[in-house]
gemmi code that builds the backbone of each chain (N, CA, C; Angstrom):
import gemmi

chains = {
    "A": [
        ("UNK", (125.042, 140.976, 211.974), (125.840, 140.468, 210.845), (126.960, 141.452, 210.522)),
        ("UNK", (128.179, 140.969, 210.435), (129.301, 141.818, 210.028), (129.513, 141.730, 208.526)),
        ("UNK", (129.379, 142.859, 207.883), (129.581, 142.872, 206.435), (130.961, 143.413, 206.112)),
        ("UNK", (131.638, 142.744, 205.195), (132.965, 143.218, 204.798), (132.859, 144.297, 203.726)),
        ("UNK", (131.700, 144.360, 203.057), (131.503, 145.394, 202.054), (130.005, 145.532, 201.791)),
        ("UNK", (129.540, 146.783, 201.666), (128.110, 147.042, 201.443), (127.946, 148.094, 200.356)),
        ("UNK", (126.813, 148.053, 199.696), (126.501, 149.130, 198.747), (124.999, 149.344, 198.677)),
        ("UNK", (124.615, 150.571, 198.334), (123.199, 150.908, 198.190), (122.997, 151.644, 196.871)),
        ("UNK", (121.903, 151.294, 196.215), (121.540, 151.923, 194.939), (120.108, 152.409, 195.051)),
        ("UNK", (119.806, 153.553, 194.460), (118.394, 153.954, 194.357), (118.154, 154.462, 192.941)),
        ("UNK", (117.040, 154.024, 192.356), (116.758, 154.418, 190.978), (115.251, 154.433, 190.743)),
        ("UNK", (114.838, 155.059, 189.640), (113.417, 155.151, 189.290), (112.894, 153.808, 188.782)),
        ("UNK", (111.585, 153.603, 188.943), (110.976, 152.321, 188.558), (110.673, 152.259, 187.057)),
        ("UNK", (111.660, 152.608, 186.230), (111.527, 152.425, 184.784), (112.053, 151.040, 184.433)),
        ("UNK", (111.359, 150.346, 183.517), (111.772, 148.975, 183.210), (113.182, 148.916, 182.631)),
        ("UNK", (113.627, 150.001, 181.995), (114.979, 149.987, 181.430), (116.033, 149.829, 182.530)),
        ("UNK", (115.675, 150.170, 183.772), (116.629, 150.047, 184.877), (116.780, 148.609, 185.396)),
        ("UNK", (115.957, 147.687, 184.919), (116.092, 146.289, 185.357), (117.464, 145.735, 184.987)),
        ("UNK", (117.867, 145.989, 183.758), (119.175, 145.519, 183.299), (120.306, 146.176, 184.071)),
        ("UNK", (120.152, 147.473, 184.327), (121.160, 148.201, 185.116), (121.264, 147.603, 186.516)),
        ("UNK", (120.106, 147.364, 187.142), (120.101, 146.884, 188.533), (120.771, 145.519, 188.654)),
        ("UNK", (120.391, 144.573, 187.792), (120.969, 143.221, 187.941), (122.458, 143.216, 187.590)),
        ("UNK", (122.849, 144.059, 186.610), (124.269, 144.120, 186.249), (125.092, 144.774, 187.353)),
        ("UNK", (124.530, 145.813, 187.987), (125.253, 146.513, 189.059), (125.462, 145.580, 190.253)),
        ("UNK", (124.412, 144.832, 190.620), (124.536, 143.898, 191.748), (125.552, 142.808, 191.406)),
        ("UNK", (125.474, 142.302, 190.190), (126.414, 141.252, 189.770), (127.847, 141.775, 189.818)),
        ("UNK", (128.047, 143.009, 189.332), (129.396, 143.587, 189.316), (129.935, 143.729, 190.734)),
        ("UNK", (129.060, 144.103, 191.676), (129.486, 144.256, 193.074), (129.888, 142.901, 193.671)),
        ("UNK", (129.169, 141.849, 193.292), (129.417, 140.504, 193.859), (130.680, 139.852, 193.300)),
        ("UNK", (131.174, 140.370, 192.183), (132.318, 139.729, 191.514), (133.535, 139.633, 192.436)),
        ("UNK", (133.661, 140.588, 193.384), (134.814, 140.570, 194.300), (134.863, 139.313, 195.158)),
        ("UNK", (133.734, 138.612, 195.311), (133.751, 137.338, 196.054), (134.111, 136.168, 195.138)),
        ("UNK", (134.421, 136.487, 193.887), (134.857, 135.459, 192.940), (133.848, 134.311, 192.807)),
        ("UNK", (132.604, 134.661, 192.506), (131.577, 133.620, 192.355), (131.739, 132.865, 191.038)),
        ("UNK", (131.050, 131.744, 190.912), (131.030, 131.058, 189.619), (130.082, 131.816, 188.688)),
        ("UNK", (130.199, 131.558, 187.404), (129.325, 132.202, 186.426), (127.854, 131.844, 186.696)),
        ("UNK", (127.625, 130.591, 187.089), (126.257, 130.160, 187.407), (125.696, 130.926, 188.606)),
        ("UNK", (126.538, 131.107, 189.632), (126.082, 131.837, 190.824), (125.735, 133.274, 190.472)),
        ("UNK", (126.567, 133.903, 189.648), (126.312, 135.290, 189.231), (124.993, 135.370, 188.447)),
        ("UNK", (124.772, 134.410, 187.566), (123.537, 134.450, 186.767), (122.317, 134.185, 187.645)),
        ("UNK", (122.455, 133.295, 188.630), (121.361, 133.067, 189.590), (120.991, 134.375, 190.296)),
        ("UNK", (122.013, 135.091, 190.765), (121.778, 136.357, 191.485), (121.133, 137.383, 190.547)),
        ("UNK", (121.667, 137.491, 189.324), (121.096, 138.437, 188.346), (119.624, 138.134, 188.098)),
        ("UNK", (119.299, 136.842, 187.972), (117.917, 136.458, 187.671), (116.999, 136.823, 188.839)),
        ("UNK", (117.452, 136.512, 190.076), (116.625, 136.809, 191.258), (116.421, 138.317, 191.404)),
        ("UNK", (117.480, 139.109, 191.186), (117.364, 140.568, 191.281), (116.394, 141.087, 190.213)),
        ("UNK", (116.503, 140.529, 189.017), (115.629, 140.946, 187.923), (114.156, 140.684, 188.265)),
        ("UNK", (113.883, 139.528, 188.888), (112.507, 139.201, 189.292), (111.983, 140.221, 190.308)),
        ("UNK", (112.807, 140.513, 191.312), (112.355, 141.425, 192.375), (112.152, 142.837, 191.832)),
        ("UNK", (113.067, 143.297, 190.982), (112.945, 144.648, 190.425), (111.737, 144.722, 189.478)),
        ("UNK", (111.521, 143.658, 188.708), (110.345, 143.616, 187.823), (109.061, 143.739, 188.643)),
        ("UNK", (109.013, 143.036, 189.786), (107.840, 143.155, 190.661), (107.593, 144.600, 191.063)),
        ("UNK", (108.678, 145.319, 191.389), (108.537, 146.729, 191.781), (107.995, 147.556, 190.609)),
        ("UNK", (108.578, 147.344, 189.416), (108.197, 148.132, 188.238), (106.732, 147.870, 187.862)),
        ("UNK", (106.357, 146.577, 187.862), (105.028, 146.203, 187.354), (103.946, 146.340, 188.427)),
        ("UNK", (104.265, 145.870, 189.641), (103.221, 145.742, 190.653), (103.246, 146.850, 191.718)),
        ("UNK", (104.455, 147.224, 192.182), (104.507, 148.207, 193.272), (104.076, 149.585, 192.787)),
        ("UNK", (104.525, 149.917, 191.570), (104.212, 151.240, 191.008), (103.495, 151.068, 189.662)),
        ("UNK", (102.237, 150.615, 189.679), (101.554, 150.331, 188.414), (101.254, 151.587, 187.592)),
        ("UNK", (101.054, 152.715, 188.252), (100.623, 153.910, 187.509), (101.669, 155.007, 187.485)),
        ("UNK", (102.337, 155.212, 188.618), (103.318, 156.310, 188.648), (104.717, 155.747, 188.886)),
        ("UNK", (105.705, 156.549, 188.504), (107.091, 156.157, 188.734), (107.443, 156.382, 190.199)),
        ("UNK", (108.086, 155.396, 190.804), (108.529, 155.548, 192.190), (109.988, 155.151, 192.315)),
        ("UNK", (110.470, 155.129, 193.543), (111.879, 154.787, 193.768), (112.011, 153.316, 194.194)),
        ("UNK", (113.043, 152.687, 193.663), (113.395, 151.326, 194.058), (114.777, 151.409, 194.683)),
        ("UNK", (114.961, 150.780, 195.842), (116.333, 150.778, 196.352), (116.835, 149.369, 196.598)),
        ("UNK", (118.110, 149.213, 196.365), (118.764, 147.914, 196.520), (119.956, 148.098, 197.448)),
        ("UNK", (120.017, 147.275, 198.473), (121.195, 147.237, 199.346), (121.813, 145.846, 199.207)),
        ("UNK", (123.115, 145.792, 199.102), (123.804, 144.508, 199.051), (124.902, 144.489, 200.104)),
        ("UNK", (124.969, 143.431, 200.876), (126.034, 143.251, 201.867), (126.724, 141.917, 201.646)),
        ("UNK", (128.064, 141.944, 201.723), (128.836, 140.712, 201.534), (129.500, 140.329, 202.850)),
        ("UNK", (129.487, 139.059, 203.191), (130.137, 138.626, 204.431), (131.393, 137.814, 204.103)),
        ("UNK", (132.253, 137.665, 205.106), (133.476, 136.885, 204.906), (133.148, 135.398, 204.763)),
        ("UNK", (131.918, 135.005, 205.147), (131.498, 133.612, 204.965), (130.896, 133.395, 203.572)),
        ("UNK", (131.087, 134.391, 202.694), (130.640, 134.315, 201.301), (129.125, 134.343, 201.153)),
        ("UNK", (128.460, 135.035, 202.101), (127.026, 135.285, 201.929), (126.851, 136.569, 201.145)),
        ("UNK", (125.929, 136.527, 200.184), (125.497, 137.745, 199.498), (124.088, 138.045, 199.994)),
        ("UNK", (123.943, 139.104, 200.787), (122.629, 139.506, 201.282), (122.127, 140.673, 200.443)),
        ("UNK", (120.892, 140.560, 199.977), (120.326, 141.592, 199.095), (118.961, 142.007, 199.636)),
        ("UNK", (118.754, 143.312, 199.758), (117.422, 143.821, 200.118), (116.954, 144.738, 198.998)),
        ("UNK", (115.776, 144.438, 198.469), (115.212, 145.264, 197.396), (113.893, 145.827, 197.909)),
        ("UNK", (113.805, 147.156, 197.999), (112.604, 147.726, 198.604), (111.967, 148.804, 197.738)),
        ("UNK", (110.659, 148.929, 197.943), (109.897, 149.959, 197.231), (108.952, 150.617, 198.227)),
        ("UNK", (108.356, 151.726, 197.832), (107.351, 152.386, 198.668), (106.034, 152.421, 197.889)),
        ("UNK", (105.715, 151.320, 197.251), (104.549, 151.264, 196.367), (103.295, 150.778, 197.055)),
        ("UNK", (102.437, 150.112, 196.276), (101.096, 149.767, 196.759), (101.096, 148.618, 197.771)),
        ("UNK", (102.198, 147.882, 197.860), (102.262, 146.796, 198.836), (101.613, 145.515, 198.338)),
        ("UNK", (101.790, 144.444, 199.124), (101.213, 143.138, 198.793), (100.280, 142.762, 199.937)),
        ("UNK", (99.008, 142.501, 199.617), (98.042, 142.260, 200.694), (98.187, 140.855, 201.279)),
        ("UNK", (98.578, 139.893, 200.463), (98.682, 138.509, 200.944), (100.021, 137.922, 200.488)),
        ("UNK", (101.010, 137.940, 201.390), (102.352, 137.479, 201.030), (102.360, 136.014, 200.596)),
        ("UNK", (101.594, 135.186, 201.308), (101.601, 133.748, 200.983), (101.062, 133.488, 199.590)),
        ("UNK", (99.974, 134.176, 199.277), (99.360, 134.035, 197.959), (100.351, 134.491, 196.868)),
        ("UNK", (101.009, 135.619, 197.123), (101.949, 136.183, 196.135), (103.078, 135.210, 195.830)),
        ("UNK", (103.438, 134.387, 196.818), (104.564, 133.467, 196.626), (104.163, 132.175, 195.935)),
        ("UNK", (102.858, 131.936, 195.800), (102.418, 130.686, 195.157), (102.843, 130.653, 193.692)),
        ("UNK", (103.359, 129.494, 193.237), (103.695, 129.378, 191.812), (102.470, 129.643, 190.941)),
        ("UNK", (102.659, 130.355, 189.869), (101.639, 130.654, 188.858), (100.569, 131.633, 189.325)),
        ("UNK", (100.721, 132.181, 190.562), (99.748, 133.189, 190.978), (100.137, 134.529, 190.382)),
        ("UNK", (99.198, 135.164, 189.697), (99.446, 136.520, 189.191), (98.192, 137.361, 189.355)),
        ("UNK", (98.413, 138.643, 189.653), (97.270, 139.562, 189.753), (96.924, 140.147, 188.382)),
        ("UNK", (97.772, 139.816, 187.370), (97.533, 140.337, 186.024), (97.493, 139.197, 185.005)),
        ("UNK", (96.492, 138.310, 185.095), (96.463, 137.132, 184.220), (96.272, 137.465, 182.740)),
        ("UNK", (95.743, 138.648, 182.446), (95.481, 139.008, 181.050), (96.713, 139.583, 180.363)),
        ("UNK", (97.835, 139.671, 181.072), (99.026, 140.299, 180.486), (100.133, 139.306, 180.146)),
        ("UNK", (99.785, 138.045, 179.913), (100.806, 137.037, 179.599), (101.868, 136.965, 180.682)),
        ("UNK", (101.453, 137.029, 181.942), (102.436, 136.934, 183.024), (102.405, 135.544, 183.644)),
        ("UNK", (103.589, 135.045, 183.975), (103.701, 133.659, 184.430), (103.370, 133.493, 185.911)),
        ("UNK", (103.524, 134.532, 186.701), (103.298, 134.398, 188.138), (104.374, 133.554, 188.811)),
        ("UNK", (105.581, 133.592, 188.244), (106.658, 132.739, 188.765), (107.791, 133.526, 189.408)),
        ("UNK", (107.618, 134.831, 189.584), (108.701, 135.678, 190.090), (109.274, 135.194, 191.417)),
        ("UNK", (108.414, 135.023, 192.424), (108.918, 134.610, 193.745), (109.437, 133.175, 193.718)),
        ("UNK", (108.804, 132.319, 192.917), (109.267, 130.926, 192.812), (110.684, 130.875, 192.245)),
        ("UNK", (110.946, 131.725, 191.246), (112.294, 131.783, 190.667), (113.292, 132.303, 191.709)),
        ("UNK", (112.905, 133.371, 192.424), (113.808, 133.901, 193.475), (114.128, 132.808, 194.487)),
        ("UNK", (113.099, 132.069, 194.924), (113.308, 131.023, 195.931), (114.223, 129.924, 195.414)),
        ("UNK", (114.091, 129.609, 194.140), (114.877, 128.483, 193.648), (116.310, 128.889, 193.306)),
        ("UNK", (116.544, 130.175, 193.022), (117.894, 130.608, 192.648), (118.695, 131.146, 193.835)),
        ("UNK", (118.005, 131.460, 194.958), (118.699, 131.978, 196.139), (118.544, 130.959, 197.274)),
        ("UNK", (119.321, 131.126, 198.361), (119.202, 130.197, 199.490), (118.000, 130.540, 200.364)),
        ("UNK", (117.682, 131.833, 200.474), (116.489, 132.200, 201.240), (115.878, 133.476, 200.679)),
        ("UNK", (114.572, 133.570, 200.827), (113.839, 134.768, 200.384), (112.814, 135.100, 201.460)),
        ("UNK", (112.872, 136.329, 201.986), (111.915, 136.758, 203.003), (111.204, 138.011, 202.495)),
        ("UNK", (109.882, 138.051, 202.694), (109.099, 139.232, 202.304), (108.652, 139.967, 203.558)),
        ("UNK", (108.831, 141.285, 203.564), (108.368, 142.082, 204.698), (107.656, 143.325, 204.183)),
        ("UNK", (106.823, 143.898, 205.079), (106.273, 145.213, 204.760), (107.377, 146.238, 204.954)),
        ("UNK", (107.397, 147.255, 204.099), (108.390, 148.318, 204.199), (107.755, 149.483, 204.962)),
        ("UNK", (107.771, 149.414, 206.288), (107.084, 150.421, 207.095), (105.598, 150.367, 206.783)),
        ("UNK", (104.992, 151.518, 206.485), (103.558, 151.507, 206.173), (103.294, 151.537, 204.669)),
        ("UNK", (104.346, 151.551, 203.873), (104.152, 151.542, 202.418), (105.149, 150.609, 201.752)),
        ("UNK", (104.679, 149.772, 200.853), (105.588, 148.994, 200.025), (106.107, 147.718, 200.659)),
        ("UNK", (107.085, 147.150, 200.005), (107.561, 145.810, 200.321), (109.090, 145.793, 200.334)),
        ("UNK", (109.650, 144.961, 201.205), (111.085, 144.670, 201.159), (111.251, 143.177, 200.870)),
        ("UNK", (112.025, 142.861, 199.870), (112.397, 141.465, 199.600), (113.827, 141.280, 200.079)),
        ("UNK", (114.024, 140.361, 201.019), (115.371, 140.076, 201.528), (115.792, 138.704, 201.028)),
        ("UNK", (116.932, 138.671, 200.349), (117.389, 137.402, 199.780), (118.829, 137.155, 200.190)),
        ("UNK", (119.167, 135.897, 200.322), (120.563, 135.540, 200.590), (120.996, 134.430, 199.662)),
        ("UNK", (122.203, 134.576, 199.136), (122.836, 133.461, 198.441), (124.209, 133.249, 199.066)),
        ("UNK", (124.481, 132.023, 199.480), (125.794, 131.688, 200.024), (126.602, 131.055, 198.908)),
        ("UNK", (127.695, 131.721, 198.567), (128.504, 131.248, 197.440), (129.339, 130.050, 197.869)),
        ("UNK", (129.624, 129.182, 196.915), (130.456, 128.023, 197.230), (131.834, 128.506, 197.647)),
        ("UNK", (132.494, 127.694, 198.457), (133.738, 128.140, 199.064), (134.905, 128.053, 198.107)),
        ("UNK", (135.523, 129.172, 197.881), (136.804, 129.157, 197.206), (137.556, 130.427, 197.554)),
        ("UNK", (138.805, 130.468, 197.244), (139.643, 131.587, 197.643), (139.171, 132.883, 197.005)),
        ("UNK", (139.029, 133.902, 197.812), (138.596, 135.197, 197.294), (139.810, 136.044, 196.920)),
        ("UNK", (139.986, 136.235, 195.639), (141.169, 136.929, 195.136), (141.204, 138.386, 195.611)),
        ("UNK", (140.076, 139.083, 195.499), (140.042, 140.522, 195.774), (140.330, 140.845, 197.233)),
        ("UNK", (140.009, 139.893, 198.136), (140.233, 140.152, 199.560), (141.545, 139.539, 200.023)),
        ("UNK", (142.425, 139.228, 199.101), (143.728, 138.671, 199.442), (143.625, 137.310, 200.100)),
        ("UNK", (142.531, 136.620, 199.846), (142.372, 135.263, 200.380), (142.095, 135.239, 201.869)),
        ("UNK", (141.678, 136.395, 202.452), (141.504, 136.453, 203.906), (140.329, 135.599, 204.412)),
        ("UNK", (139.423, 135.242, 203.488), (138.297, 134.391, 203.908), (138.554, 132.929, 203.574)),
        ("UNK", (139.815, 132.612, 203.377), (140.170, 131.247, 202.974), (139.726, 130.234, 204.015)),
    ],
    "B": [
        ("UNK", (117.900, 143.235, 172.472), (116.924, 142.206, 172.093), (116.748, 142.196, 170.583)),
        ("UNK", (116.913, 141.030, 170.014), (116.788, 140.901, 168.571), (116.171, 139.538, 168.257)),
        ("UNK", (115.285, 139.497, 167.283), (114.705, 138.223, 166.846), (115.054, 138.015, 165.377)),
        ("UNK", (115.821, 136.982, 165.103), (116.193, 136.652, 163.721), (115.381, 135.451, 163.269)),
        ("UNK", (114.944, 135.490, 162.003), (114.095, 134.408, 161.521), (114.583, 133.868, 160.189)),
        ("UNK", (114.428, 132.565, 160.013), (114.603, 131.991, 158.680), (113.722, 130.755, 158.565)),
        ("UNK", (113.275, 130.486, 157.349), (112.452, 129.295, 157.116), (113.265, 128.313, 156.293)),
        ("UNK", (113.347, 127.089, 156.773), (114.097, 126.049, 156.074), (113.328, 124.742, 156.195)),
        ("UNK", (113.014, 124.138, 155.076), (112.272, 122.866, 155.015), (111.012, 122.898, 155.899)),
        ("UNK", (110.207, 123.915, 155.687), (108.916, 124.085, 156.363), (109.014, 124.277, 157.867)),
        ("UNK", (110.222, 124.617, 158.324), (110.406, 124.931, 159.745), (110.795, 126.395, 159.876)),
        ("UNK", (110.086, 127.116, 160.759), (110.463, 128.495, 161.049), (111.428, 128.493, 162.229)),
        ("UNK", (112.647, 128.976, 161.982), (113.645, 129.099, 163.040), (113.622, 130.532, 163.560)),
        ("UNK", (113.342, 130.681, 164.871), (113.374, 132.007, 165.489), (114.533, 132.041, 166.472)),
        ("UNK", (115.513, 132.864, 166.181), (116.635, 133.004, 167.100), (116.417, 134.266, 167.936)),
        ("UNK", (116.267, 134.057, 169.241), (116.038, 135.177, 170.151), (117.380, 135.535, 170.781)),
        ("UNK", (117.863, 136.751, 170.504), (119.195, 137.137, 170.965), (119.115, 138.334, 171.907)),
        ("UNK", (120.066, 138.415, 172.833), (120.131, 139.550, 173.752), (119.515, 139.232, 175.095)),
        ("UNK", (118.845, 140.225, 175.708), (118.298, 140.057, 177.053), (116.775, 140.151, 177.002)),
        ("UNK", (116.111, 139.136, 177.567), (114.645, 139.107, 177.575), (114.157, 139.333, 179.002)),
        ("UNK", (113.607, 140.531, 179.240), (113.034, 140.856, 180.546), (111.793, 141.721, 180.325)),
        ("UNK", (111.284, 142.286, 181.403), (110.079, 143.100, 181.309), (110.254, 144.245, 180.297)),
        ("UNK", (111.468, 144.803, 180.267), (111.706, 145.954, 179.395), (111.675, 145.576, 177.917)),
        ("UNK", (112.182, 144.384, 177.585), (112.292, 143.999, 176.177), (111.161, 143.069, 175.726)),
        ("UNK", (110.296, 142.651, 176.672), (109.258, 141.650, 176.361), (108.304, 142.140, 175.268)),
        ("UNK", (107.949, 143.430, 175.331), (106.995, 143.955, 174.356), (107.548, 143.824, 172.937)),
        ("UNK", (108.822, 144.209, 172.790), (109.449, 144.109, 171.472), (109.563, 142.647, 171.027)),
        ("UNK", (109.936, 141.774, 171.967), (110.101, 140.345, 171.644), (108.783, 139.756, 171.138)),
        ("UNK", (107.682, 140.088, 171.818), (106.352, 139.611, 171.397), (106.048, 140.060, 169.970)),
        ("UNK", (106.260, 141.359, 169.739), (105.935, 141.933, 168.433), (106.776, 141.291, 167.324)),
        ("UNK", (108.089, 141.194, 167.586), (109.002, 140.677, 166.561), (108.705, 139.203, 166.274)),
        ("UNK", (108.388, 138.419, 167.322), (108.083, 137.009, 167.103), (106.749, 136.857, 166.373)),
        ("UNK", (105.748, 137.640, 166.797), (104.433, 137.546, 166.156), (104.492, 137.922, 164.677)),
        ("UNK", (105.325, 138.917, 164.340), (105.510, 139.291, 162.931), (105.887, 138.077, 162.101)),
        ("UNK", (106.803, 137.273, 162.614), (107.266, 136.085, 161.892), (106.226, 134.967, 161.931)),
        ("UNK", (105.576, 134.819, 163.098), (104.627, 133.712, 163.275), (103.374, 133.889, 162.424)),
        ("UNK", (103.124, 135.131, 161.980), (101.931, 135.367, 161.172), (102.089, 134.904, 159.729)),
        ("UNK", (103.332, 134.734, 159.274), (103.504, 134.193, 157.921), (103.116, 132.712, 157.954)),
        ("UNK", (102.544, 132.210, 156.874), (101.828, 130.931, 156.970), (102.569, 129.723, 156.406)),
        ("UNK", (103.767, 129.950, 155.870), (104.385, 128.862, 155.112), (105.396, 128.025, 155.907)),
        ("UNK", (104.982, 127.529, 157.060), (105.815, 126.607, 157.826), (104.905, 125.666, 158.610)),
        ("UNK", (105.466, 124.520, 159.009), (104.656, 123.530, 159.712), (105.037, 123.364, 161.174)),
        ("UNK", (106.225, 123.886, 161.545), (106.641, 123.868, 162.947), (107.591, 125.036, 163.212)),
        ("UNK", (107.779, 125.332, 164.500), (108.625, 126.453, 164.883), (109.692, 125.960, 165.855)),
        ("UNK", (110.929, 126.378, 165.627), (111.998, 126.090, 166.591), (112.525, 127.417, 167.109)),
        ("UNK", (112.414, 127.609, 168.409), (112.928, 128.834, 169.021), (114.315, 128.541, 169.573)),
        ("UNK", (115.307, 129.184, 168.969), (116.706, 128.946, 169.324), (117.157, 129.995, 170.337)),
        ("UNK", (117.538, 129.538, 171.529), (117.912, 130.465, 172.599), (119.430, 130.523, 172.821)),
        ("UNK", (120.200, 130.006, 171.867), (121.659, 129.962, 172.069), (122.286, 131.352, 172.186)),
        ("UNK", (121.639, 132.366, 171.624), (122.190, 133.725, 171.680), (121.476, 134.595, 172.727)),
        ("UNK", (120.631, 133.942, 173.549), (119.926, 134.693, 174.589), (120.867, 134.840, 175.786)),
        ("UNK", (121.223, 136.089, 176.098), (122.228, 136.310, 177.142), (121.620, 136.367, 178.533)),
        ("UNK", (120.332, 136.699, 178.611), (119.666, 136.753, 179.917), (118.170, 136.571, 179.731)),
        ("UNK", (117.545, 135.834, 180.666), (116.089, 135.718, 180.662), (115.601, 135.527, 182.088)),
        ("UNK", (114.547, 136.237, 182.470), (113.909, 135.943, 183.751), (112.510, 135.392, 183.469)),
        ("UNK", (111.653, 135.301, 184.484), (110.373, 134.609, 184.281), (109.436, 135.356, 183.330)),
        ("UNK", (109.759, 136.608, 183.014), (108.990, 137.322, 181.998), (109.000, 136.525, 180.684)),
        ("UNK", (110.115, 135.842, 180.429), (110.253, 135.049, 179.210), (109.218, 133.936, 179.106)),
        ("UNK", (108.812, 133.382, 180.262), (107.797, 132.328, 180.278), (106.482, 132.849, 179.704)),
        ("UNK", (106.085, 134.032, 180.179), (104.850, 134.633, 179.698), (104.894, 134.870, 178.196)),
        ("UNK", (106.047, 135.355, 177.718), (106.214, 135.626, 176.284), (106.083, 134.323, 175.486)),
        ("UNK", (106.755, 133.262, 175.940), (106.732, 131.995, 175.194), (105.355, 131.343, 175.231)),
        ("UNK", (104.720, 131.349, 176.411), (103.383, 130.748, 176.525), (102.379, 131.492, 175.630)),
        ("UNK", (102.521, 132.800, 175.570), (101.646, 133.599, 174.701), (101.770, 133.177, 173.245)),
        ("UNK", (103.026, 132.934, 172.792), (103.251, 132.504, 171.398), (102.709, 131.085, 171.194)),
        ("UNK", (102.906, 130.242, 172.220), (102.395, 128.866, 172.147), (100.877, 128.863, 171.924)),
        ("UNK", (100.185, 129.700, 172.687), (98.717, 129.745, 172.571), (98.295, 130.166, 171.167)),
        ("UNK", (98.995, 131.142, 170.588), (98.662, 131.587, 169.231), (98.864, 130.475, 168.210)),
        ("UNK", (99.966, 129.740, 168.329), (100.282, 128.697, 167.345), (99.409, 127.457, 167.540)),
        ("UNK", (98.957, 127.251, 168.764), (98.125, 126.082, 169.059), (96.819, 126.152, 168.259)),
        ("UNK", (96.307, 127.380, 168.100), (95.077, 127.558, 167.318), (95.273, 127.084, 165.879)),
        ("UNK", (96.513, 127.156, 165.384), (96.796, 126.732, 164.009), (97.382, 125.328, 163.966)),
        ("UNK", (97.440, 124.671, 165.128), (98.020, 123.327, 165.216), (99.481, 123.269, 164.782)),
        ("UNK", (100.217, 124.332, 165.069), (101.648, 124.359, 164.729), (102.459, 124.215, 166.018)),
        ("UNK", (103.253, 123.157, 166.120), (104.028, 122.965, 167.357), (105.250, 123.873, 167.423)),
        ("UNK", (105.620, 124.234, 168.662), (106.828, 125.037, 168.889), (107.800, 124.220, 169.737)),
        ("UNK", (109.066, 124.229, 169.346), (110.108, 123.543, 170.109), (111.138, 124.564, 170.595)),
        ("UNK", (111.769, 124.227, 171.722), (112.791, 125.110, 172.307), (114.152, 124.456, 172.120)),
        ("UNK", (115.132, 125.232, 171.678), (116.473, 124.660, 171.600), (117.511, 125.572, 172.237)),
        ("UNK", (118.540, 124.954, 172.811), (119.703, 125.639, 173.395), (119.406, 126.644, 174.512)),
        ("UNK", (118.576, 126.291, 175.500), (118.386, 127.234, 176.613), (119.633, 127.273, 177.494)),
        ("UNK", (119.853, 128.400, 178.180), (120.942, 128.481, 179.163), (120.568, 127.630, 180.372)),
        ("UNK", (121.534, 127.432, 181.283), (121.268, 126.659, 182.506), (120.095, 127.266, 183.287)),
        ("UNK", (120.120, 128.618, 183.420), (119.068, 129.278, 184.209), (117.726, 129.235, 183.496)),
        ("UNK", (117.728, 129.449, 182.169), (116.473, 129.384, 181.418), (115.908, 127.966, 181.505)),
        ("UNK", (116.790, 126.981, 181.400), (116.367, 125.583, 181.481), (115.710, 125.291, 182.834)),
        ("UNK", (116.304, 125.855, 183.901), (115.757, 125.655, 185.251), (114.349, 126.263, 185.345)),
        ("UNK", (114.194, 127.478, 184.796), (112.887, 128.147, 184.832), (111.870, 127.351, 183.999)),
        ("UNK", (112.291, 126.835, 182.839), (111.379, 126.064, 181.985), (110.947, 124.783, 182.685)),
        ("UNK", (111.890, 124.145, 183.417), (111.540, 122.898, 184.110), (110.562, 123.155, 185.245)),
        ("UNK", (110.802, 124.222, 186.007), (109.923, 124.460, 187.158), (108.527, 124.893, 186.725)),
        ("UNK", (108.405, 125.426, 185.518), (107.082, 125.822, 185.040), (106.473, 124.759, 184.118)),
        ("UNK", (107.207, 123.646, 183.931), (106.744, 122.559, 183.056), (106.475, 123.060, 181.632)),
        ("UNK", (107.230, 124.071, 181.212), (107.050, 124.619, 179.858), (107.282, 123.555, 178.783)),
        ("UNK", (108.234, 122.643, 179.075), (108.576, 121.623, 178.058), (107.408, 120.662, 177.793)),
        ("UNK", (106.421, 120.633, 178.682), (105.231, 119.800, 178.417), (104.490, 120.286, 177.168)),
        ("UNK", (104.510, 121.606, 176.947), (103.800, 122.148, 175.786), (104.743, 122.581, 174.666)),
        ("UNK", (105.979, 122.947, 175.040), (106.975, 123.323, 174.040), (108.227, 122.474, 174.294)),
        ("UNK", (108.287, 121.273, 173.733), (109.372, 120.355, 174.062), (110.743, 120.900, 173.690)),
        ("UNK", (111.736, 120.469, 174.474), (113.122, 120.858, 174.194), (113.711, 119.883, 173.187)),
        ("UNK", (114.397, 120.415, 172.176), (115.086, 119.558, 171.221), (116.547, 119.978, 171.146)),
        ("UNK", (117.380, 119.092, 170.631), (118.804, 119.416, 170.514), (119.123, 120.023, 169.155)),
    ],
}
model = gemmi.Model(1)
for chain_id, residues in chains.items():
    chain = gemmi.Chain(chain_id)
    for i, (resn, *xyz) in enumerate(residues, 1):
        res = gemmi.Residue()
        res.name, res.seqid = resn, gemmi.SeqId(i, " ")
        for name, pos in zip(("N", "CA", "C"), xyz):
            atom = gemmi.Atom()
            atom.name, atom.element = name, gemmi.Element(name[0])
            atom.pos, atom.b_iso = gemmi.Position(*pos), 0.0
            res.add_atom(atom)
        chain.add_residue(res)
    model.add_chain(chain)
structure = gemmi.Structure()
structure.add_model(model)
structure.setup_entities()
């Protein structure tokens, strides 16, 4: 895949960083001139994935969360969110709507379902021998990209 | 995150403003429960017109409040969700227990 622009972020798994993470990714995507709805979809999906890292990957200690974003001239936004936490033993189960490992904490178990519905694709992988990588793609609707001088017209 | 409340004609209006995520959920629960514990209303309307962001954490927060009010037979209604909040509410069938009103 040829990316016209990429960025990487790494931050601690504090819940206060959820807002920072989704806003930073949204700000990076603005150069593709997305619609407001597309930006909010991306923010919501990023927030779900980062929340999973904060709550589930690092339940007891603070760890690192990293986000990579790549933009293509075909208006794809590719996002990888990875952690080195406890991992997910059953990916299929984790993706089921309403499945949660913490039912006593008022959790909806809808994180992956929301990511799937707001993005075009969501793939879960093991991150080496520790943690999880969530790979998501959203293809933005076609319109002239102002920041790139309309080169992807 | 801010929760504003007023009671008018036996209806408790809760306006949830700002961003509702894992970081702010604890405060949102506390602030809403503070208002829900007062006894002089017959229904609750949660106004989301000033909610700037919500992810699925919001579902857990709302369902938790629904369960508390159900014990008292007090219905909760949702008003003015954003496009994304509305999508999340539909996929979780939240409106079955907390109907959307205009």
